[in-house]
C-alpha positions, 0 to 999 in steps of 0.5 A: 231494125234499129238497136232501140227497136230490137231492144224493145221487141226483145223486152216485149218478148221477155214480158210476154214470156213472163205473162205466159208462164204466170198464166200456165201456173195459174191454169195449173192452180185452177185445175188442181183447185177444181180437182180438190173441190170435186173431191169434196162435192163427190163426198157430199153427193155420197153423203146425200145419197146415203141419207136420201137427201135431194141432190140439189140445194137451191137455197145454198146454190143461190147463196153461193152464187151471190157470194161468188158475185161479191168475190168477183167484184172484189177481185175485179172479175166480171161478176156475170162470168163468175156466175156463169162459171159457178152455175156450170160447176153447180150443174156438174156437181148436181149430175154427180150427186144424181149418179150417186143416188141411182 
């Protein structure tokens, strides 16, 4: 390889490393954020169980999905992906809430 080609490959490897480091940091942020979110939803589940409230709130869930779709569009993220992601989280939360009511 020529020096120019070697330099380009080295620069590309450096940029790739920076992107991967950013992805790793963002993955950590996502995991900790989900952990914090689930702490709150667990508290909500306990509260619902204590007051005999239903584990699911379809009206709120619909509003949350619409809100997330809007946020996704503004963040240049596929709204369908965001909707699937939130639906997955909501299903998990409802399962937790049902366990609290057993």
